[in-house]
N, CA, C and O of each residue as an XYZ file, in Angstrom:
624
protein
N      -8.487    -16.834    -12.144
C      -7.014    -17.137    -12.178
C      -6.608    -17.422    -10.709
O      -6.955    -16.667     -9.800
N      -5.885    -18.501    -10.509
C      -5.341    -19.062     -9.216
C      -4.296    -18.152     -8.907
O      -3.557    -17.898     -9.859
N      -3.996    -17.501     -7.653
C      -2.961    -16.509     -7.435
C      -2.180    -17.391     -6.152
O      -1.104    -16.925     -5.776
N      -2.539    -18.276     -5.673
C      -1.835    -18.896     -4.508
C      -2.857    -19.039     -3.241
O      -3.943    -18.460     -3.239
N      -2.405    -19.870     -2.156
C      -3.092    -19.801     -0.886
C      -3.163    -18.643     -0.146
O      -2.082    -18.117      0.120
N      -4.145    -18.128      0.244
C      -4.350    -17.158      1.221
C      -3.633    -17.404      2.630
O      -4.031    -18.438      3.167
N      -2.673    -16.697      3.350
C      -2.213    -16.806      4.466
C      -2.714    -15.988      5.475
O      -2.712    -16.359      6.649
N      -3.124    -14.952      5.133
C      -3.846    -14.047      5.909
C      -4.675    -13.117      5.215
O      -4.381    -12.449      4.224
N      -5.971    -13.159      5.985
C      -7.015    -12.054      5.525
C      -7.308    -11.088      6.355
O      -7.457    -11.403      7.536
N      -7.463     -9.680      5.962
C      -7.793     -8.712      6.822
C      -9.147     -8.095      6.114
O      -9.000     -7.131      5.362
N     -10.407     -8.612      6.333
C     -11.405     -8.105      5.655
C     -11.992     -6.555      5.753
O     -12.597     -5.929      4.882
N     -11.638     -6.156      7.026
C     -11.785     -4.707      7.422
C     -10.946     -3.695      6.436
O     -11.308     -2.660      5.876
N      -9.702     -4.382      6.437
C      -8.932     -3.258      5.368
C      -9.014     -3.860      3.901
O      -8.504     -3.192      3.001
N      -9.532     -4.904      3.633
C      -9.767     -5.532      2.254
C      -8.373     -5.685      1.700
O      -8.024     -5.078      0.687
N      -7.581     -6.493      2.360
C      -6.497     -7.015      1.656
C      -6.132     -8.423      2.161
O      -6.586     -8.906      3.199
N      -5.220     -9.073      1.282
C      -4.860    -10.552      1.748
C      -3.491    -10.558      1.423
O      -3.009     -9.968      0.456
N      -2.754    -11.358      2.399
C      -1.384    -11.875      2.027
C      -1.607    -13.227      1.534
O      -2.363    -14.023      2.092
N      -0.833    -13.515      0.318
C      -0.957    -14.820     -0.437
C       0.414    -15.529     -0.057
O       1.354    -14.974      0.514
N       0.364    -16.788     -0.453
C       1.438    -17.744     -0.150
C       2.627    -17.087     -1.186
O       2.257    -16.721     -2.302
N       3.955    -16.955     -0.828
C       5.161    -16.794     -1.449
C       6.101    -17.348     -0.928
O       6.015    -17.637      0.265
N       7.118    -17.616     -1.570
C       8.362    -18.489     -1.248
C       9.108    -17.417     -0.298
O       9.366    -17.743      0.861
N       9.378    -16.425     -0.675
C      10.346    -15.576      0.210
C      10.095    -14.266      0.382
O      10.964    -13.580      0.921
N       9.041    -13.758      0.020
C       8.681    -12.283      0.000
C       7.092    -12.264      0.487
O       6.553    -13.330      0.784
N       6.415    -11.092      0.551
C       5.324    -10.995      1.095
C       4.484    -10.570     -0.320
O       4.738     -9.535     -0.937
N       3.616    -11.381     -0.662
C       2.672    -11.169     -1.821
C       1.262    -10.887     -1.163
O       0.713    -11.533     -0.271
N       0.780     -9.677     -1.875
C      -0.482     -8.803     -1.301
C      -1.416     -8.736     -2.514
O      -1.084     -8.552     -3.685
N      -2.540     -8.904     -2.060
C      -3.715     -8.772     -2.860
C      -4.629     -7.726     -2.188
O      -5.308     -8.112     -1.236
N      -4.718     -6.367     -2.611
C      -5.389     -5.500     -2.259
C      -6.787     -5.353     -2.788
O      -6.845     -5.565     -3.999
N      -7.993     -5.032     -2.186
C      -9.305     -4.638     -2.991
C      -9.888     -3.270     -2.469
O      -9.842     -2.692     -1.384
N     -10.478     -2.981     -3.741
C     -11.268     -1.660     -3.481
C     -12.465     -1.429     -4.327
O     -12.633     -2.008     -5.400
N     -13.268     -0.597     -3.834
C     -14.482     -0.402     -4.636
C     -14.034      0.520     -5.788
O     -14.600      0.465     -6.881
N     -12.929      1.439     -5.518
C     -12.599      2.414     -6.578
C     -10.915      2.353     -6.414
O     -10.331      1.733     -5.525
N     -10.339      3.068     -7.381
C      -8.961      3.144     -7.364
C      -8.323      3.806     -6.122
O      -7.211      3.598     -5.636
N      -9.382      4.728     -5.691
C      -8.863      5.548     -4.574
C      -8.819      4.544     -3.234
O      -7.913      4.632     -2.405
N      -9.791      3.689     -3.139
C      -9.987      2.897     -1.900
C      -8.914      1.715     -2.118
O      -8.348      1.276     -1.116
N      -8.615      1.190     -3.364
C      -7.471      0.428     -3.700
C      -6.260      0.840     -3.127
O      -5.670      0.151     -2.294
N      -5.832      1.995     -3.551
C      -4.508      2.542     -3.063
C      -4.603      2.747     -1.611
O      -3.603      2.379     -0.994
N      -5.636      3.284     -0.860
C      -5.554      3.220      0.453
C      -5.319      1.945      1.177
O      -4.561      1.848      2.142
N      -6.107      0.831      0.588
C      -5.967     -0.544      1.106
C      -4.410     -1.032      0.979
O      -3.742     -1.504      1.899
N      -3.995     -0.818     -0.332
C      -2.702     -1.257     -0.629
C      -1.643     -0.644      0.428
O      -0.770     -1.369      0.903
N      -1.759      0.762      0.786
C      -0.814      1.269      1.817
C      -1.080      0.674      3.111
O      -0.075      0.389      3.762
N      -2.314      0.398      3.678
C      -2.253     -0.119      4.877
C      -1.662     -1.619      4.870
O      -1.030     -2.068      5.826
N      -1.876     -2.195      3.942
C      -1.231     -3.635      3.788
C       0.170     -3.659      3.978
O       0.742     -4.407      4.771
N       0.860     -2.611      3.046
C       2.408     -2.285      3.378
C       2.682     -2.206      5.062
O       3.582     -2.841      5.611
N       1.906     -1.470      5.642
C       2.145     -1.122      7.125
C       1.867     -2.412      7.891
O       2.528     -2.688      8.892
N       0.930     -3.179      7.451
C       0.416     -4.383      8.471
C       1.555     -5.246      8.120
O       1.822     -6.067      8.997
N       2.328     -5.279      7.029
C       3.424     -6.225      6.959
C       4.200     -5.901      8.129
O       4.287     -6.782      8.985
N       4.867     -4.633      8.355
C       5.494     -4.510      9.287
C       5.263     -4.216     10.884
O       6.170     -4.186     11.715
N       3.970     -4.021     11.130
C       3.442     -3.856     12.333
C       2.007     -4.352     12.505
O       1.360     -4.616     11.491
N       1.483     -4.492     13.669
C       0.025     -4.742     13.866
C      -0.613     -3.320     13.843
O      -0.646     -2.619     14.855
N      -1.131     -2.918     12.614
C      -1.562     -1.419     12.674
C      -2.736     -1.055     13.482
O      -3.205      0.081     13.429
N      -3.303     -2.125     14.342
C      -4.523     -1.698     15.254
C      -3.882     -1.272     16.457
O      -4.638     -0.746     17.274
N      -2.290     -1.399     16.871
C      -1.790     -0.962     17.936
C      -1.407      0.452     17.951
O      -1.168      1.155     18.933
N      -1.385      0.761     16.689
C      -0.933      2.343     16.451
C      -2.168      3.367     16.526
O      -3.331      3.139     16.193
N      -1.569      4.681     17.102
C      -2.769      5.591     17.180
C      -2.474      6.583     15.984
O      -1.411      6.558     15.363
N      -3.576      7.517     15.699
C      -3.415      8.427     14.864
C      -3.024      9.761     15.619
O      -3.816     10.681     15.819
N      -1.820      9.748     15.976
C      -0.980     11.059     16.690
C      -0.583     12.063     15.692
O      -0.697     13.253     15.983
N      -0.133     11.706     14.554
C       0.588     12.492     13.641
C      -0.105     12.221     12.309
O      -0.830     11.237     12.167
N       0.145     13.190     11.239
C      -0.366     12.934      9.862
C       0.812     13.453      8.953
O       1.640     14.289      9.314
N       0.775     12.947      7.941
C       1.973     13.499      6.840
C       1.324     13.370      5.532
O       0.605     12.393      5.324
N       1.502     14.229      4.665
C       0.775     14.303      3.319
C       2.028     13.489      2.407
O       3.230     13.726      2.523
N       1.423     12.503      1.505
C       2.136     11.645      0.885
C       1.730     11.924     -0.764
O       0.540     12.126     -1.006
N       2.537     11.933     -1.692
C       2.275     12.085     -3.019
C       2.856     11.155     -3.974
O       3.909     10.631     -3.610
N       2.383     10.826     -5.155
C       3.087      9.894     -6.156
C       2.546     10.327     -7.554
O       1.450     10.883     -7.635
N       3.270     10.087     -8.595
C       3.062     10.094     -9.844
C       3.263      9.059    -10.780
O       4.314      8.446    -10.590
N       2.671      8.726    -11.607
C       2.774      7.525    -12.411
C       2.492      7.524    -14.036
O       1.694      8.372    -14.435
N       3.010      6.751    -14.877
C       2.493      6.805    -16.163
C       1.431      5.839    -16.439
O       0.925      5.855    -17.561
N       0.998      4.939    -15.499
C      -0.170      4.049    -15.635
C      -0.414      3.546    -14.094
O       0.308      3.849    -13.144
N      -1.429      2.823    -14.048
C      -1.903      2.616    -12.765
C      -0.806      1.700    -11.882
O      -0.526      1.924    -10.704
N      -0.220      0.575    -12.740
C       0.682     -0.154    -11.906
C       1.844      0.832    -11.409
O       2.159      0.813    -10.219
N       2.468      1.669    -12.286
C       3.394      2.490    -11.847
C       3.193      3.446    -10.890
O       4.083      3.751    -10.095
N       1.939      4.024    -10.891
C       1.421      4.682     -9.833
C       1.340      4.127     -8.458
O       1.793      4.693     -7.463
N       0.733      2.984     -8.470
C       0.570      1.933     -7.187
C       1.995      1.792     -6.852
O       2.204      2.113     -5.682
N       3.195      1.364     -7.588
C       4.590      1.223     -7.348
C       5.046      2.329     -6.609
O       5.572      2.138     -5.513
N       4.872      3.808     -7.209
C       5.491      5.001     -6.510
C       4.599      5.378     -5.416
O       5.116      6.159     -4.617
N       3.471      5.052     -5.184
C       2.690      5.401     -4.005
C       3.252      4.628     -3.029
O       3.690      5.253     -2.062
N       3.365      3.354     -3.017
C       3.829      2.627     -2.088
C       5.414      2.620     -1.558
O       5.856      2.167     -0.503
N       6.085      3.252     -2.610
C       7.353      3.419     -2.432
C       7.499      4.834     -1.507
O       8.265      4.962     -0.552
N       6.620      5.807     -2.004
C       6.587      6.972     -1.143
C       6.077      6.665      0.354
O       6.553      7.340      1.267
N       5.353      5.908      0.568
C       5.026      5.443      1.991
C       6.134      4.586      2.652
O       6.463      4.704      3.832
N       6.588      3.851      1.913
C       7.739      3.136      2.499
C       9.101      4.084      2.831
O       9.920      3.808      3.708
N       9.156      5.113      2.052
C      10.080      6.162      2.229
C       9.858      6.958      3.550
O      10.767      7.403      4.251
N       8.617      7.066      3.774
C       8.271      8.005      4.877
C       8.412      7.164      6.168
O       8.633      7.716      7.246
N       8.295      5.948      6.058
C       8.787      5.003      7.204
C      10.239      5.128      7.476
O      10.681      5.263      8.617
N      10.930      5.083      6.475
C      12.542      4.983      6.436
C      13.015      6.176      6.885
O      13.896      6.165      7.745
N      12.552      7.300      6.424
C      12.972      8.648      6.769
C      12.519      9.109      8.118
O      13.242      9.747      8.883
N      11.325      8.768      8.364
C      10.858      9.523      9.671
C      10.476      8.252     10.748
O      10.099      8.594     11.869
N      10.545      7.094     10.500
C       9.814      6.203     11.288
C       8.447      6.090     11.640
O       8.094      5.580     12.703
N       7.643      6.553     10.776
C       6.340      6.835     10.971
C       5.737      5.428     10.231
O       6.078      4.911      9.167
N       4.767      5.039     11.159
C       3.789      3.794     10.728
C       2.285      4.577     10.777
O       1.817      5.311     11.647
N       1.757      4.148      9.569
C       0.389      4.500      9.157
C      -0.561      3.532      9.525
O      -0.470      2.399      9.052
N      -1.604      3.877     10.433
C      -2.727      3.248     10.889
C      -3.678      3.427      9.695
O      -4.315      2.425      9.369
N      -3.803      4.193      9.222
C      -4.716      4.686      8.300
C      -4.354      5.569      7.305
O      -3.702      6.539      7.693
N      -4.676      5.473      5.759
C      -4.306      6.301      4.822
C      -5.491      6.685      4.069
O      -6.302      5.820      3.740
N      -5.650      7.840      3.785
C      -6.693      8.651      3.196
C      -6.255      9.296      1.636
O      -5.433     10.202      1.496
N      -6.798      8.797      0.806
C      -6.380      9.556     -0.679
C      -7.480     10.738     -0.608
O      -8.676     10.614     -0.347
N      -6.779     11.887     -0.900
C      -7.635     13.053     -0.957
C      -7.799     13.386     -2.463
O      -8.805     14.018     -2.785
N      -6.991     13.057     -3.325
C      -7.229     13.499     -4.703
C      -6.475     12.375     -5.606
O      -5.391     11.942     -5.215
N      -6.988     11.962     -6.673
C      -6.654     11.169     -7.918
C      -6.872     11.778     -9.075
O      -8.022     11.997     -9.454
N      -5.815     12.126     -9.777
C      -6.078     12.859    -11.001
C      -5.399     12.054    -12.421
O      -4.267     11.571    -12.398
N      -6.095     12.020    -13.361
C      -5.554     11.360    -14.665
C      -5.682     12.514    -15.746
O      -6.721     13.116    -16.016
N      -4.578     12.686    -16.247
C      -4.398     13.864    -17.158
C      -3.651     13.506    -18.484
O      -2.527     13.004    -18.514
N      -4.387     13.814    -19.548
C      -3.526     13.647    -20.795
C      -2.647     14.614    -21.093
O      -2.926     15.811    -21.167
N      -1.252     13.977    -21.324
C      -0.185     14.836    -21.695
C       0.221     14.429    -23.115
O       1.014     13.488    -23.158
N      -0.149     14.928    -24.235
C       0.131     14.641    -25.588
C      -0.635     13.280    -25.896
O      -1.864     13.298    -25.836
N      -0.047     12.236    -26.185
C      -0.465     11.097    -26.248
C      -0.581     10.020    -25.273
O      -1.157      8.936    -25.356
N       0.150     10.599    -24.248
C       0.135      9.679    -22.939
C      -0.761     10.275    -21.786
O      -1.101     11.453    -21.672
N      -1.067      9.239    -20.968
C      -1.820      9.584    -19.666
C      -0.703      9.674    -18.465
O       0.274      8.934    -18.350
N      -1.075     10.748    -17.605
C      -0.429     10.827    -16.394
C      -1.264     10.777    -15.112
O      -2.206     11.556    -14.964
N      -0.947      9.906    -14.221
C      -1.637      9.773    -12.828
C      -0.908     10.251    -11.705
O       0.288     10.057    -11.488
N      -1.807     10.964    -10.926
C      -1.090     11.585     -9.794
C      -2.024     11.416     -8.518
O      -3.232     11.627     -8.616
N      -1.439     11.030     -7.321
C      -2.319     10.706     -6.103
C      -1.622     11.588     -4.961
O      -0.403     11.595     -4.784
N      -2.494     12.294     -4.244
C      -2.300     12.897     -3.004
C      -3.042     12.399     -1.781
O      -4.267     12.422     -1.666
N      -2.231     11.972     -0.928
C      -3.168     11.177      0.151
C      -2.552     11.777      1.373
O      -1.745     12.698      1.246
N      -2.911     11.268      2.662
C      -2.658     11.761      4.054
C      -2.205     10.140      4.698
O      -2.924      9.165      4.480
N      -1.132     10.060      5.371
C      -0.963      8.965      6.454
C      -1.342      9.608      7.693
O      -1.253     10.811      7.939
N      -1.785      8.670      8.470
C      -2.472      8.963      9.907
C      -1.785      7.888     10.767
O      -2.095      6.704     10.633
N      -0.862      8.289     11.642
C      -0.346      7.092     12.367
C       0.594      7.790     13.711
O       0.367      8.851     14.293
N       1.645      6.855     13.948
C       2.732      7.502     14.650
C       4.166      6.976     14.715
O       4.382      5.946     14.076
N       5.033      7.447     15.292
C       6.339      7.073     15.175
C       6.327      5.702     15.749
O       5.643      5.441     16.739
N       7.106      4.777     15.119
C       7.368      3.293     15.588
C       8.041      3.328     16.815
O       9.050      4.032     16.839
N       7.695      2.681     17.936
C       8.256      2.635     19.174
C       8.159      1.214     19.479
O       7.066      0.679     19.659
N       9.572      0.407     19.561
C       9.465     -0.969     19.739
C       9.057     -1.528     21.100
O       8.915     -2.732     21.312
N       8.879     -0.555     22.015
C       8.449     -0.771     23.172
C       6.915     -1.036     23.470
O       6.523     -1.740     24.401
N       6.053     -0.348     22.513
C       4.735     -0.384     22.345
C       4.196     -1.009     21.060
O       3.023     -1.380     21.012
N       4.940     -1.125     20.118
C       4.486     -1.730     19.006
C       5.153     -3.035     18.646
O       6.384     -3.011     18.627
N       4.563     -4.138     18.365
C       5.061     -5.395     18.064
C       5.510     -5.394     16.368
O       4.740     -5.549     15.421
N       6.845     -5.193     16.320
C       7.278     -5.427     14.876
C       7.092     -6.738     14.279
O       7.133     -7.745     14.986
N       6.888     -6.799     13.004
C       6.910     -7.834     12.259
C       8.108     -7.984     11.320
O       9.206     -8.194     11.834
N       8.024     -7.917     10.300
C       9.401     -7.719      9.393
C       9.170     -6.340      8.693
O       8.144     -5.664      8.615
N      10.647     -6.087      8.125
C      10.717     -4.872      7.762
C      10.633     -5.154      6.235
O      11.013     -6.181      5.672
N      10.099     -4.123      5.701
C       9.956     -4.345      4.071
C      11.213     -3.553      3.450
O      11.347     -2.361      3.723
N      11.970     -4.096      2.763
C      13.154     -3.516      2.132
C      12.819     -2.745      0.866
O      13.508     -1.772      0.559
N      11.797     -3.130      0.121
C      11.502     -2.525     -1.077
C      10.022     -3.060     -1.702
O       9.486     -4.127     -1.402
N       9.578     -2.205     -2.499
C       8.103     -2.640     -3.186
C       8.926     -2.986     -4.656
O       9.829     -2.372     -5.225
N       8.306     -4.068     -4.957
C       8.793     -4.745     -6.396
C       7.637     -4.484     -7.556
O       6.469     -4.164     -7.340
N       8.205     -4.683     -8.714
C       7.220     -5.047     -9.734
C       6.718     -6.494     -9.976
O       5.769     -6.749    -10.717
N       7.545     -7.566     -9.181
C       7.070     -8.832     -9.360
C       5.613     -9.159     -9.195
O       4.987     -8.798     -8.199
N       5.099     -9.818    -10.141
C       3.813    -10.257    -10.136
C       2.897     -8.936    -10.051
O       1.731     -9.211     -9.767
N       3.148     -7.618    -10.225
C       2.443     -6.814    -10.016
C       1.386     -6.497    -11.228
O       1.750     -6.370    -12.397
N       0.079     -6.392    -10.806
C      -1.044     -6.267    -11.791
C      -2.136     -5.660    -11.122
O      -2.399     -6.004     -9.970
N      -2.892     -4.679    -11.789
C      -4.241     -4.228    -11.549
C      -5.269     -4.553    -12.205
O      -5.188     -4.220    -13.387
N      -6.315     -5.127    -11.889
C      -7.437     -5.715    -12.555
C      -8.654     -5.085    -11.907
O      -8.712     -4.796    -10.712
N      -9.740     -4.872    -12.900
C     -10.990     -4.384    -12.446
C     -12.109     -5.681    -12.708
O     -12.342     -6.025    -13.867
N     -12.622     -6.207    -11.822
C     -13.407     -7.113    -11.987
C     -14.859     -6.871    -11.241
O     -15.494     -5.911    -11.678
N     -15.350     -7.484    -10.368
C     -16.584     -6.859     -9.606
C     -16.027     -5.686     -8.767
O     -16.624     -4.622     -8.602
N     -14.930     -5.969     -8.304
C     -14.051     -4.723     -7.564
C     -12.599     -4.575     -8.156
O     -12.088     -5.477     -8.820
N     -12.032     -3.513     -7.909
C     -10.514     -3.206     -8.093
C      -9.691     -4.213     -7.379
O      -9.922     -4.428     -6.189
N      -8.679     -4.896     -8.052
C      -7.755     -5.825     -7.311
C      -6.262     -5.350     -7.816
O      -5.887     -5.078     -8.957
N      -5.608     -5.343     -6.692
C      -3.982     -5.000     -6.980
C      -3.232     -6.164     -6.388
O      -3.588     -6.582     -5.287
N      -2.170     -6.751     -7.058
C      -1.460     -7.769     -6.694
C       0.115     -7.182     -6.845
O       0.529     -6.759     -7.924
N       0.801     -7.208     -5.827
C       2.133     -6.904     -5.809
C       2.749     -7.516     -4.622
O       2.150     -7.891     -3.614
N       4.375     -7.592     -4.919
C       5.347     -8.335     -3.874
C       5.953     -7.281     -3.145
O       6.376     -6.265     -3.696
N       6.011     -7.501     -1.855
C       7.098     -6.711     -0.893
C       8.288     -7.411     -0.588
O       8.210     -8.529     -0.079
N       9.368     -6.895     -0.834
C      10.777     -7.661     -0.621
C      10.997     -7.373      0.846
O      11.039     -6.273      1.397
N      11.129     -8.569      1.365
C      11.628     -8.481      2.969
C      12.851     -9.092      3.160
O      13.361     -9.116      4.280
């Protein structure tokens, strides 16, 4: 499936930024759902700052719950973005410590607990890029091919 021209690739972090008319279209990759969530989170922060300029000075726990994988991804990214807006923390690295899938009656419930490692954003030391206003469901999907792939749009 064609998803558009790749405008930036970060093979170390396993994500691409894809061509989009007005926002940031991300394709994150992972060998597992855990690494997919980690890489998607770093892509969020890479949109706003060069994450290689950040140091791991502080850490914060981050949690999210969802009713399916797409909803979990949405809420995970939303929790990370809330961390930035509430404390001005930029994450250099994100580590998922726990991913749980539970059956609640007829439905599944997904939850993730992770840790953001980074520092407070300092415009004197960090080159800001664009601020992400919101995570969206636009074009969001998660697929399992040879690896896990997540596609999502960040509103800038």
